[in-house]
Backbone bond lengths (Angstrom), bond angles and torsions (degrees), N, CA, C in turn:
res aa  C-N    CA-C-N  psi(-1)  N-CA   C-N-CA  omega(-1)  CA-C   N-CA-C  phi
1 M - - - 1.447 - - 1.525 108.67 -
2 S 1.321 117.12 132.34 1.462 121.32 177.60 1.527 108.96 -82.50
3 E 1.344 116.09 131.65 1.455 118.45 -176.35 1.517 111.83 -92.19
4 T 1.320 115.09 155.11 1.453 121.76 178.98 1.524 109.74 -73.90
5 P 1.329 117.82 160.52 1.467 119.78 175.17 1.537 112.42 -57.90
6 T 1.325 117.13 -34.24 1.468 120.76 178.62 1.523 110.91 -62.35
7 F 1.330 116.76 -47.50 1.462 120.37 -178.96 1.529 110.64 -69.30
8 A 1.322 117.41 -34.66 1.468 120.81 176.07 1.533 110.27 -62.87
9 L 1.341 116.98 -39.93 1.462 120.52 177.82 1.531 110.61 -65.13
10 W 1.317 117.43 -39.94 1.465 120.79 175.68 1.530 110.43 -57.49
11 H 1.334 116.32 -47.83 1.468 119.72 179.65 1.526 111.83 -60.98
12 K 1.307 116.52 -34.43 1.459 120.81 -179.07 1.535 111.73 -72.25
13 L 1.335 117.13 -36.30 1.462 120.56 -171.07 1.525 115.93 -102.30
14 A 1.311 118.83 -32.87 1.472 122.07 -165.35 1.524 114.68 -56.31
15 A 1.306 118.63 -37.63 1.469 120.86 -176.33 1.530 113.15 -84.00
16 K 1.320 117.62 -8.92 1.466 120.99 -178.12 1.528 110.59 -85.26
17 P 1.330 117.83 153.53 1.463 119.79 175.83 1.530 110.39 -57.86
18 G 1.306 116.33 126.78 1.460 121.25 -178.84 1.520 113.95 74.14
19 G 1.313 117.14 3.21 1.466 121.04 -175.23 1.517 114.33 -65.47
20 K 1.330 116.99 -39.31 1.471 119.52 179.36 1.526 110.66 -67.13
21 Q 1.339 116.34 -37.54 1.458 120.00 177.28 1.528 110.40 -66.63
22 L 1.335 116.59 -41.29 1.461 120.53 178.27 1.529 110.57 -64.27
23 F 1.325 116.95 -42.74 1.464 120.56 177.12 1.528 110.29 -60.15
24 S 1.328 117.05 -45.53 1.465 121.10 -179.45 1.527 111.13 -62.11
25 A 1.335 116.90 -39.78 1.465 120.60 177.36 1.524 110.86 -65.35
26 A 1.326 117.17 -41.97 1.469 120.89 178.17 1.526 110.57 -63.19
27 M 1.324 117.10 -39.37 1.459 121.48 177.51 1.533 109.91 -60.07
28 C 1.319 116.49 -41.98 1.464 120.41 -179.70 1.529 112.40 -70.01
29 L 1.317 117.63 -28.86 1.466 119.76 174.13 1.521 110.46 -68.23
30 R 1.315 116.33 -37.54 1.471 121.55 -179.87 1.527 111.39 -72.64
31 V 1.336 116.42 -36.84 1.465 122.16 -179.41 1.537 107.29 -127.63
32 P 1.338 117.78 84.43 1.467 121.54 -170.67 1.530 115.53 -56.24
33 Y 1.314 118.49 -33.52 1.465 119.36 -178.26 1.526 111.86 -62.28
34 F 1.319 117.79 -28.45 1.464 120.61 178.51 1.526 111.70 -58.09
35 R 1.338 117.01 -29.21 1.472 121.15 -177.96 1.518 113.05 -57.10
36 T 1.332 117.00 -25.11 1.465 119.96 -174.13 1.521 113.26 -61.59
37 V 1.333 118.01 -21.24 1.469 120.16 179.49 1.530 112.73 -108.31
38 L 1.327 118.00 4.31 1.470 123.00 -179.91 1.532 111.88 51.40
39 P 1.338 117.41 56.17 1.464 120.26 -173.34 1.525 113.48 -74.84
40 S 1.321 114.09 153.32 1.461 121.47 173.86 1.524 107.93 -134.13
41 V 1.325 116.52 117.13 1.463 120.94 178.30 1.525 107.34 -76.72
42 R 1.326 117.02 121.85 1.464 123.20 -176.86 1.522 112.70 -99.53
43 E 1.336 116.36 -40.45 1.467 121.71 179.70 1.518 108.26 -139.46
44 L 1.331 115.76 142.24 1.459 120.27 177.41 1.519 108.73 -151.54
45 R 1.309 114.80 122.35 1.463 121.88 175.46 1.524 107.03 -156.78
46 P 1.322 118.35 165.97 1.463 118.79 177.94 1.536 110.55 -53.95
47 A 1.312 115.43 131.92 1.470 124.82 177.99 1.524 114.33 73.23
48 H 1.349 118.51 9.55 1.464 119.38 -178.70 1.529 111.35 -155.24
49 C 1.333 115.22 135.43 1.468 120.71 172.05 1.521 108.90 -147.88
50 E 1.320 114.90 140.94 1.459 121.80 176.15 1.521 108.11 -128.34
51 V 1.342 115.45 128.21 1.462 122.29 -177.96 1.525 108.27 -133.08
52 T 1.327 116.88 139.58 1.464 120.44 176.08 1.523 110.10 -115.78
53 A 1.330 114.53 158.60 1.463 121.49 175.41 1.522 107.92 -146.17
54 P 1.332 117.33 134.83 1.464 119.73 179.57 1.529 110.94 -77.88
55 K 1.312 114.80 158.54 1.463 119.31 170.69 1.529 106.34 -85.18
56 W 1.297 115.97 119.42 1.466 121.25 178.51 1.523 107.48 -144.01
57 W 1.322 118.43 166.15 1.459 121.08 -172.20 1.528 113.29 -59.18
58 G 1.325 118.91 -23.81 1.467 121.27 -180.00 1.520 114.29 -70.33
59 V 1.330 118.05 -14.57 1.470 120.73 178.09 1.531 111.83 -112.71
60 Y 1.331 117.48 5.20 1.466 120.32 179.93 1.522 111.70 -67.57
61 N 1.317 115.00 147.07 1.456 120.96 165.74 1.535 107.29 -101.92
62 H 1.321 116.94 -167.11 1.466 120.83 -175.59 1.533 113.78 -67.96
63 I 1.332 118.31 -16.26 1.473 120.56 178.12 1.540 111.54 -109.61
64 H 1.325 115.77 17.20 1.470 123.74 176.82 1.525 113.63 61.38
65 T 1.321 116.53 32.46 1.459 120.59 169.01 1.525 107.33 -108.39
66 F 1.302 116.82 170.98 1.469 122.75 -179.11 1.527 107.85 -66.41
67 H 1.312 117.19 118.83 1.468 122.30 -176.02 1.529 110.87 -59.10
68 A 1.322 116.74 139.48 1.470 122.15 -177.13 1.529 112.23 -57.95
69 I 1.317 117.46 -40.74 1.466 119.68 -178.52 1.530 110.66 -73.12
70 A 1.327 117.82 -31.72 1.468 119.92 173.40 1.528 109.71 -64.28
71 A 1.329 117.12 -38.02 1.470 120.45 175.64 1.528 110.37 -64.01
72 C 1.333 116.78 -38.12 1.475 120.01 176.34 1.526 110.80 -63.40
73 N 1.329 116.99 -37.48 1.456 120.90 176.24 1.531 109.90 -60.98
74 L 1.326 116.77 -43.04 1.464 121.05 177.75 1.527 110.69 -62.65
75 A 1.334 116.81 -40.35 1.472 120.66 176.99 1.522 110.60 -61.56
76 E 1.337 116.52 -41.61 1.463 119.64 -179.83 1.528 111.46 -66.44
77 I 1.318 117.48 -34.94 1.464 120.46 176.14 1.528 110.09 -62.48
78 A 1.329 116.81 -48.68 1.467 120.37 -179.61 1.522 110.77 -60.43
79 M 1.329 116.94 -44.42 1.465 120.63 178.52 1.520 110.74 -62.90
80 G 1.329 117.21 -45.35 1.459 120.98 -177.13 1.517 112.93 -63.61
81 M 1.319 116.53 -41.59 1.459 119.14 178.39 1.529 110.75 -69.82
82 L 1.342 117.46 -37.45 1.462 120.23 173.97 1.523 109.48 -58.52
83 A 1.329 117.06 -45.54 1.470 120.69 -179.97 1.521 111.00 -61.32
84 E 1.324 117.50 -40.92 1.463 120.72 179.42 1.529 111.74 -65.03
85 A 1.335 116.89 -30.44 1.463 120.66 179.29 1.526 112.59 -87.01
86 T 1.318 117.72 -15.84 1.462 121.92 -172.69 1.521 113.14 -107.17
87 V 1.323 116.49 -44.48 1.465 121.10 -177.46 1.527 108.32 -77.20
88 P 1.327 118.40 125.61 1.467 119.91 -178.48 1.531 111.58 -67.27
89 A 1.315 115.86 160.89 1.467 121.62 -179.13 1.525 112.28 -63.27
90 T 1.312 117.94 -14.92 1.470 122.04 178.16 1.521 112.32 -79.05
91 H 1.330 116.87 -8.37 1.459 122.26 -177.44 1.526 110.06 -124.91
92 R 1.316 115.63 167.89 1.458 120.94 174.85 1.521 108.34 -130.43
93 W 1.308 115.33 162.46 1.465 120.64 179.94 1.520 109.56 -137.83
94 L 1.313 114.97 149.43 1.463 122.10 176.91 1.524 108.38 -139.13
95 P 1.337 118.20 137.18 1.462 119.02 174.79 1.528 109.60 -64.58
96 K 1.311 116.17 138.36 1.464 121.18 -178.68 1.528 112.08 -114.99
97 G 1.307 116.90 -30.86 1.461 119.79 -179.34 1.509 111.48 -172.45
98 M 1.330 114.38 159.22 1.462 120.88 179.94 1.520 108.08 -137.06
99 N 1.328 115.72 132.58 1.455 121.71 176.29 1.521 106.42 -127.47
100 V 1.335 116.85 118.15 1.465 119.73 -176.95 1.525 110.99 -128.69
101 Q 1.312 114.01 153.86 1.456 121.73 173.71 1.527 107.16 -124.59
102 Y 1.327 115.20 130.19 1.461 120.57 176.17 1.524 106.06 -93.07
103 V 1.325 116.88 105.59 1.464 120.56 -170.09 1.532 114.10 -99.52
104 A 1.330 117.64 -13.37 1.470 120.99 178.00 1.524 109.02 -163.39
105 K 1.344 116.30 160.71 1.463 120.17 175.50 1.521 109.43 -66.49
106 A 1.314 115.45 139.78 1.469 121.61 179.14 1.525 107.99 -101.46
107 E 1.324 116.22 95.36 1.460 121.03 -173.27 1.526 113.86 -101.11
108 T 1.340 117.48 2.41 1.468 121.87 -178.71 1.526 108.60 -132.67
109 G 1.330 115.75 -177.47 1.455 119.36 167.33 1.523 108.52 -61.43
110 L 1.329 116.32 162.64 1.463 120.18 -172.96 1.522 112.89 -124.87
111 R 1.327 114.40 156.83 1.463 123.52 175.46 1.521 107.25 -126.35
112 A 1.332 116.18 121.17 1.465 121.59 177.03 1.519 109.03 -104.79
113 V 1.322 115.68 130.97 1.463 121.38 176.85 1.521 108.22 -122.85
114 A 1.319 115.08 118.44 1.466 122.03 172.68 1.519 106.17 -105.19
115 S 1.322 115.88 129.64 1.458 118.74 -175.61 1.523 110.43 -150.81
116 L 1.317 115.30 133.58 1.464 121.35 175.87 1.524 109.04 -98.86
117 P 1.331 117.91 141.16 1.464 119.57 178.51 1.525 112.65 -66.55
118 E 1.326 116.75 -28.94 1.472 120.89 177.07 1.524 109.01 -156.22
119 L 1.327 115.37 157.63 1.464 120.10 178.06 1.526 109.93 -73.65
120 P 1.325 117.35 133.55 1.461 119.58 176.69 1.527 110.68 -77.29
121 E 1.316 115.69 165.96 1.460 120.97 172.65 1.524 107.89 -92.37
122 F 1.311 116.21 137.45 1.456 122.00 -179.47 1.517 108.44 -108.66
123 G 1.327 115.81 108.34 1.457 120.97 -177.10 1.514 111.92 -116.92
124 D 1.322 115.11 -149.67 1.464 121.76 -176.40 1.524 113.59 -88.25
125 E 1.322 117.66 -10.60 1.464 121.67 -177.63 1.523 110.67 -106.39
126 G 1.330 115.35 148.50 1.453 120.09 174.11 1.520 110.64 -73.30
127 F 1.327 116.15 153.00 1.465 119.89 178.28 1.521 110.56 -154.33
128 E 1.330 114.78 156.11 1.453 121.32 174.03 1.520 109.08 -85.11
129 L 1.326 115.39 137.15 1.461 121.13 177.73 1.532 108.29 -125.05
130 P 1.337 117.88 107.00 1.464 119.99 176.43 1.531 110.38 -77.99
131 V 1.328 115.65 128.49 1.467 121.60 -178.47 1.532 108.52 -113.28
132 P 1.334 118.19 108.25 1.466 120.43 177.12 1.532 110.81 -71.38
133 V 1.336 115.58 138.55 1.463 121.50 178.13 1.529 108.17 -132.86
134 T 1.325 115.71 133.31 1.464 121.50 173.94 1.517 108.01 -121.32
135 I 1.321 115.75 129.83 1.460 121.28 177.62 1.520 107.44 -112.58
136 S 1.331 115.20 125.39 1.464 121.37 -176.35 1.518 110.81 -121.34
137 D 1.334 115.34 155.78 1.462 120.07 177.25 1.534 110.14 -83.69
138 A 1.320 116.09 -174.65 1.466 120.87 -175.88 1.529 113.03 -64.46
139 K 1.324 117.52 -20.72 1.469 121.12 178.16 1.527 111.81 -92.11
140 G 1.331 117.57 0.53 1.458 121.25 179.96 1.517 114.12 88.42
141 K 1.323 117.48 5.52 1.468 121.64 179.94 1.528 109.71 -81.35
142 P 1.340 118.58 125.73 1.467 120.11 177.72 1.532 111.04 -62.38
143 V 1.329 115.54 133.23 1.467 120.87 176.80 1.528 111.58 -116.10
144 V 1.322 116.80 -26.73 1.468 122.40 176.24 1.524 107.47 -140.28
145 T 1.314 115.88 133.68 1.462 120.56 172.55 1.514 107.45 -127.05
146 G 1.307 116.08 153.06 1.454 117.57 179.35 1.506 113.17 -177.84
147 T 1.315 112.95 179.72 1.456 121.85 177.15 1.518 107.88 -135.39
148 I 1.314 115.28 131.21 1.464 121.14 174.15 1.520 106.41 -111.89
149 T 1.315 115.75 122.13 1.458 120.71 -179.39 1.517 109.04 -95.16
150 I 1.333 115.39 130.13 1.462 119.82 175.94 1.524 109.19 -115.62
151 W 1.320 115.31 152.82 1.455 123.32 177.02 1.523 106.62 -103.41
152 V 1.328 116.88 121.59 1.465 122.74 -176.63 1.519 108.80 -113.71
153 T 1.336 116.34 128.76 1.469 121.50 178.41 1.520 109.93 -138.58
154 P 1.338 116.93 155.91 1.464 119.01 171.77 1.532 109.22 -64.46
155 K 1.326 116.49 145.39 1.464 119.79 174.59 1.516 109.24 -69.23
156 K 1.327 115.38 148.46 1.466 119.44 176.04 1.512 108.75 -70.43
157 R 1.312 115.20 139.65 1.471 119.37 -176.74 1.490 112.09 -90.15
């Protein structure tokens, strides 16, 4: 499978001192809105991504918990990085929809895990790929669960 430039950069940086932080900063330069949650990519491999975000005043809602939409942003980061590590460079992906449930107050920094049960096959036809995401607090308690569906197609030649 041919890897995307994003996943190639992860392989180049992740094992180096400060490499994960540098990768996360580069990701935020490429997608500026991600910066709003101060994300840090912790793990990245095909079918799996883990991203953390601290609780800071920029993500507070009116009751000083992690704002629901900021949590959705974190979910989208985890899904997007999973897609970059999973979808081969011969294909492209686009977010198609997001369905989330807010299951508990998010009173700490958060950890988003996007994970596929198995790798899909990438052929000549486009297909929907549902990506489950669970966001947990510092104690490991789920606070947001959801699925982000992406549309995957071969790149035009």
